[in-house]
N, C-alpha and C positions, 0 to 999 in steps of 0.2 A: 786319170781316169781309169778308173777299178771295175773290175766284174765279176758279179759274183753266181756260181751257181745255183738259183735256188730249190724248194721245194713246199707244196703245201702241203694241208692236214691228207690230204686225197690222192698224194702220190703224181698231178700235177709240176712236174722241171719244168724250168723257164729258169733265163737271161735277166741280174739286173744290175745296169749302169750306174756308179756314184763318180761321186767327185773325188770322194776317202773315204774308209771305212767308219769316224764318225758321223756321211752323211749316213751315209749307208745305216749306221744305230741309233739317230735319232728315229729315221724315217721308220725301221724298225718298228718300234718303242712305240712310237705314234702310231701303230697297223697304218700309213701311209701308201705303206706296199701294198699290192694286193695280185692275187693268180690269174691271168691275163686268162684263164678258163672257164674258175669257178665263181673266183672274187674272192677266195678267203684270205683272210691276214695272217691265217695261222702258218706260219712261216719257219723255217730254216736251209742254213744257209746246207750244201751239199759236197764231196768233193768234183772237184771239175777239173779238166783238161788242164798240160802242160800250157803252157803260155812262151812262146818266146816275142821278145820285145828285138826292137832296131836299135842297132847301138845307139842312135838320137834322142832313143827314150828315158834317157836316166847320163846321170855324169859320170862316164867311170875312167879310172888314175889309168890309163893307156899299158904304160909299166906291167902292171896286173893281168889287164883284156890279153886274153887268150879267146880270142872268138871263133865259134865252130855254125856250122849252119844249120837250120831248124830240122833237120832228115839228120844230120849225122848227130842230134842234142836227142831224137829218138832212137836213132839206132845206138847210140851206147846207152837208154834208159832197157831198154831191148837187150838190148847183150847180159847188162848186170841183171835183170827180170831173174834171163834163160839159168843163171850160172848162178844165183843166189837162191833160188825161193825154185824147195820140189815143186816139179809136175802132176796134178792130180786129176788133170781133163776135168771131165764131168764131174766128178764128185767132192768139186769145188766145192758146195754147199752143203754136201753130209760133211768135211773133214771141219770147211772152216767153224762149224757149230759146235764140234766134238771139242774139235779146242778154245774155243768157247765156254765151255761148260766147264772144262775142267778134262772132259776123258781124256785129254790127249795131247799130250806134252807143244808147249807150243813151240811152231816153229813157222816159215816163212813161204806164204802157198802159193799160187798159181796153176789157174786153172779156169773152166765155162760153167756161167750162168747166165741160168732162162731169166725169163722177168719177174715168172710169181718167184724164183727162187731164190733173188734179188729183193724181192718184200719180203721174203721172209726173217732174210738177214737186218735185214733193217729193222724191223719189228723184233725181231732179238738184241736188238743194240751190239752186234757182230760191223766192226768196222770194214770199210771193201774202199779196191779202189779201184775203180775201170780203166786200164789201157787199153786202145782200139790197135787194134794186132793189122800189123804191116808190112806188107809184102815188099821187102829189100831188094834191087835189083846186085849182084855181083861184080 
């Protein structure tokens, strides 16, 4: 089973569950998948949250496996982003647009946006990934 986050032309976001990628493509091409809010079949796949699967979900060579908890994986992701991405705070959309347009040098940035700013970034073709902010206890 594979889960994709989908968005219709009217910006409604929802999940779709499929047997495999081929099933998704076949249903998308046949306009079988529709938005549950407005019924549109003009859809696109959008970045989704990280999925951590249990050890029984796939065959793993135990010698190569170093299992970590989902919480630890999220903590590692946050540490990586903090270390390797410039924090531009609430100016994320403005800076991302300037980088996208070549007005600033390309670099990894992180920050916050409003839903309106996210729509503008999407309309401009700026690729970005939303990562939820989680408070980790020490």
